[in-house]
C-alpha positions in Angstrom: 7.4 -26.4 -45.5 8.1 -23.0 -47.1 9.3 -20.1 -45.0 7.4 -16.8 -44.9 10.4 -15.0 -46.3 10.6 -17.4 -49.3 6.9 -16.9 -50.1 6.6 -13.1 -49.7 10.2 -12.0 -50.3 10.7 -10.5 -46.9 10.8 -11.4 -43.2 8.2 -10.1 -40.7 9.7 -9.1 -37.3 7.4 -10.2 -34.4 7.4 -10.5 -30.6 6.5 -13.7 -28.8 4.4 -11.7 -26.3 2.2 -8.7 -26.7 2.4 -6.8 -23.5 0.0 -4.0 -24.5 -2.8 -5.4 -22.5 -0.7 -5.7 -19.3 0.1 -2.1 -18.6 -1.6 -0.3 -15.7 -3.3 2.1 -18.0 -5.6 -0.7 -19.2 -6.6 -1.6 -15.6 -9.9 -0.9 -13.8 -11.4 -1.1 -10.3 -14.2 -3.6 -9.4 -16.1 -4.1 -6.2 -15.3 -7.1 -4.1 -16.2 -8.6 -0.7 -17.5 -6.4 2.2 -15.7 -6.1 5.5 -17.7 -7.6 8.4 -16.8 -4.5 10.5 -16.5 -1.2 8.6 -13.3 0.6 9.7 -10.9 3.4 8.7 -7.3 4.2 9.5 -6.4 0.5 10.0 -3.3 -1.5 9.3 -3.5 -3.5 6.1 -1.1 -6.3 4.9 -0.9 -8.9 2.2 -1.9 -9.3 -1.4 -5.0 -9.0 -3.5 -6.1 -12.6 -2.8 -4.9 -12.9 0.8 -5.0 -9.8 3.0 -5.6 -8.6 6.5 -7.4 -5.5 7.8 -6.2 -5.0 11.4 -7.9 -2.8 14.0 -8.7 0.8 13.1 -11.7 3.0 13.9 -15.3 2.0 13.3 -16.2 5.7 13.5 -15.7 6.4 17.2 -12.8 5.1 19.2 -10.9 1.9 18.1 -11.9 -1.7 17.3 -9.5 -4.6 17.9 -11.1 -6.5 15.1 -8.8 -8.5 12.8 -10.4 -9.4 9.4 -8.9 -11.7 6.7 -9.7 -11.7 3.0 -9.4 -14.9 0.9 -9.8 -13.3 -2.5 -13.6 -13.0 -2.4 -14.9 -12.7 1.2 -13.9 -11.4 4.6 -13.9 -13.5 7.9 -13.2 -12.5 11.5 -9.9 -13.7 13.0 -8.4 -13.3 16.5 -8.5 -9.7 17.7 -5.5 -7.5 18.1 -4.3 -7.5 21.7 -4.6 -3.7 22.0 -7.2 -1.9 19.8 -6.0 1.3 18.1 -6.2 3.3 14.9 -3.5 5.1 13.0 -1.3 1.9 13.1 0.5 0.4 10.1 1.5 -3.0 9.1 3.4 -5.4 6.7 3.8 -9.0 5.9 1.3 -11.8 5.0 -1.8 -13.4 6.4 0.3 -15.9 8.3 3.2 -13.7 9.3 2.3 -10.0 9.9 3.6 -7.1 11.9 1.6 -4.0 13.1 3.0 -1.0 14.9 2.1 2.4 16.1 -1.2 4.1 16.9 -2.4 7.0 19.1 -0.7 7.7 22.5 -0.2 6.1 24.9 0.0 3.0 22.7 1.8 4.7 19.7 5.0 2.7 20.2 3.3 -0.8 20.5 4.3 -3.6 18.1 2.5 -6.9 17.7 3.2 -9.9 15.6 0.7 -12.3 13.9 1.5 -16.0 13.3 -1.7 -16.9 11.4 -3.7 -17.6 14.6 -2.7 -15.3 17.4 -1.0 -12.0 18.2 1.9 -11.4 20.6 3.5 -8.2 21.7 7.2 -7.7 20.9 9.9 -5.0 21.3 8.4 -1.5 21.3 9.6 1.2 18.9 12.0 3.8 20.3 9.3 6.5 20.0 5.7 6.5 19.0 4.2 6.9 15.5 0.6 7.6 14.5 -0.7 8.0 11.0 2.7 7.3 9.5 3.5 4.8 6.7 5.1 1.4 6.4 6.9 -1.0 4.0 8.3 -4.5 4.1 7.4 -7.8 5.8 7.4 -9.2 9.4 11.2 -9.7 9.7 12.3 -6.7 7.7 10.0 -3.8 8.3 10.0 0.0 8.0 8.0 2.7 9.8 8.4 6.3 8.6 6.7 9.6 9.0 3.6 10.2 11.1 3.0 12.1 14.3 4.1 13.3 16.8 5.0 16.1 16.2 1.8 17.6 14.9 3.5 18.8 11.7 4.7 15.3 10.8 7.8 13.3 11.4 11.0 12.6 9.4 12.1 9.6 11.4 12.5 6.1 9.9 12.6 3.0 12.1 13.7 -0.4 10.9 12.7 -3.8 12.5 15.1 -6.7 11.7 12.9 -9.4 13.3 14.3 -8.9 16.9 15.1 -5.3 17.4 14.6 -1.7 16.2 17.2 0.6 14.7 16.9 4.1 13.3 17.4 4.6 9.5 17.9 7.8 7.5 15.5 10.7 8.0 13.1 11.7 5.2 13.8 15.1 3.6 10.3 16.3 4.3 8.4 15.7 7.5 4.9 14.4 6.8 2.0 12.4 8.2 -1.0 10.6 6.6 1.2 9.5 3.7 1.2 6.3 1.7 4.0 3.7 2.0 4.9 0.9 -0.4 7.8 -1.4 -1.2 10.4 -3.2 0.9 12.8 -2.1 3.7 15.6 -1.5 1.1 13.5 0.0 -1.6 10.5 1.9 -0.4 8.4 4.9 -1.4 6.8 7.6 0.8 4.1 9.3 -1.3 1.8 12.3 -0.6 0.5 13.1 2.9 0.5 16.4 4.7 3.2 18.6 6.3 0.7 20.4 6.6 -0.5 21.5 4.0 -1.3 18.6 1.7 1.7 17.6 -0.4 2.4 15.8 -3.7 6.0 15.1 -2.5 7.4 11.6 -3.1 10.6 10.2 -1.7 12.5 6.9 -2.4 14.4 4.9 0.3 17.4 2.7 -0.6 17.9 1.1 2.8 19.9 4.0 4.3 18.8 7.3 2.8 15.8 9.1 1.3 15.9 10.9 -2.1 13.2 13.2 -3.5 11.8 11.9 -6.8 8.9 12.8 -9.2 5.9 14.3 -7.4 2.4 12.9 -7.6 0.1 14.6 -10.2 -2.4 15.2 -7.4 -1.4 16.3 -3.9 -3.5 14.5 -1.2 -3.4 13.0 2.3 -4.7 9.9 3.9 -4.1 7.9 0.7 -3.1 4.2 0.3 -0.4 2.5 -1.7 0.5 -1.0 -3.0 3.3 -2.5 -5.1 7.0 -1.8 -5.0 9.5 1.0 -5.6 9.5 0.6 -9.4 6.0 -0.6 -10.1 3.5 0.9 -7.7 0.0 2.4 -7.2 -1.4 5.0 -4.9 -5.1 5.7 -4.6 -7.8 7.5 -2.7 -7.1 10.1 0.0 -8.5 13.6 0.2 -7.7 16.9 -1.4 -10.4 18.6 0.7 -13.0 16.2 -0.7 -12.8 12.4 -1.0 -10.6 11.4 -3.9 -11.1 8.5 -6.4 -7.8 9.3 -8.1 -5.4 6.4 -8.8 -1.8 7.0 -10.0 0.6 4.4 -11.4 4.4 4.6 -10.9 6.8 3.0 -13.4 10.0 3.8 -11.7 10.3 7.2 -13.4 7.0 9.0 -13.4 3.4 9.0 -12.2 0.4 8.5 -14.6 -3.2 8.8 -13.7 -5.1 5.6 -14.5 -8.7 4.4 -13.8 -10.4 6.0 -10.8 -11.8 4.2 -7.7 -15.6 3.7 -7.9 -15.9 5.3 -4.5 -13.9 8.1 -3.1 -12.4 7.4 0.3 -9.7 8.5 2.7 -7.9 6.8 5.6 -8.2 3.5 3.6 -6.0 0.4 3.6 -4.1 -0.9 0.6 -2.6 -4.2 -0.4 -1.3 -5.8 -3.6 1.7 -6.3 -5.8 3.3 -4.1 -8.6 1.1 -1.5 -10.4 -1.3 -4.1 -11.8 -2.8 -5.3 -8.6 -4.3 -2.9 -6.1 -6.7 -3.5 -3.3 -8.6 -0.6 -1.5 -9.9 -1.6 1.9 -12.5 0.3 4.0 -11.9 4.0 4.8 -14.2 7.0 5.1 -16.1 9.5 4.7 -18.5 8.1 5.7 -17.1 4.8 7.2 -16.6 2.3 4.4 -17.1 -1.5 4.5 -16.6 -2.0 0.7 -13.4 -3.2 -0.9 -12.3 -2.7 -4.5 -9.7 -4.6 -6.6 -7.6 -3.1 -9.4 -6.7 -5.5 -12.2 -5.5 -5.4 -15.8 -6.6 -7.6 -18.7 -4.6 -10.8 -19.1 -1.5 -10.6 -21.4 -2.1 -11.7 -25.0 0.4 -14.2 -26.2 1.1 -14.4 -30.0 3.0 -17.1 -31.9 6.4 -16.0 -33.1 7.1 -16.3 -36.8 10.7 -17.2 -37.5 12.6 -17.5 -40.7 
């Protein structure tokens, strides 16, 4: 069989895979299953096809409700031991951790094993409306209140005890957290006022990196420290803005269908986001961010 070069007189350079369709800029949000109990300012953990929404506020006070997502619908699971809002979490639907909330329960920590909750070692000091990153056995909590202006403290959970990590450069609350305990991002929030500040954590210290394009507070995040998304929040009005992080800079991509703040987030990389609940008013709807499937081409060789 003749080769292309022999027929045409030159060789065509090609790639085995066309990645143009896989970038976050081609993604969009679509509505998905509805929470059984609408809540805001909850803990959220997991991925786009397997997530938890834990506790939070249904509009007044706190609800202990624990809701699990299977990729299309939400179902009620065993309630959290102590109901609270302003808590944060990490892990999976079978091994999760949630921590923080309002005083006097702002240092409480609970573990989920897929069927029940158990209280474990409390944080050294309380955190409300902070941010988190990581999984059940390697978990970070950072920022939040008290004090009223926001906190710089970082706490690390190793599966059995808490230790203090490096302080953030800027005290903030109502920020988004994403990534792992050795590679995390702290994005947006308020000092006050509302900030676009973003910091990166390497397991011991925080470094200021490129700011968000839009300053906002009470936003959510998903993904990791090199491929992430942040979305929602408020700039004074409910925001639909979604920004994608490629490890160097932030780019605005497709907006949420519904503006919301104090929402939950879950998902991996900057191609899978999951916006859960939120307000204003209290939201029960969820949205999924996805990109078109990668197009694969046949490689022509000589």
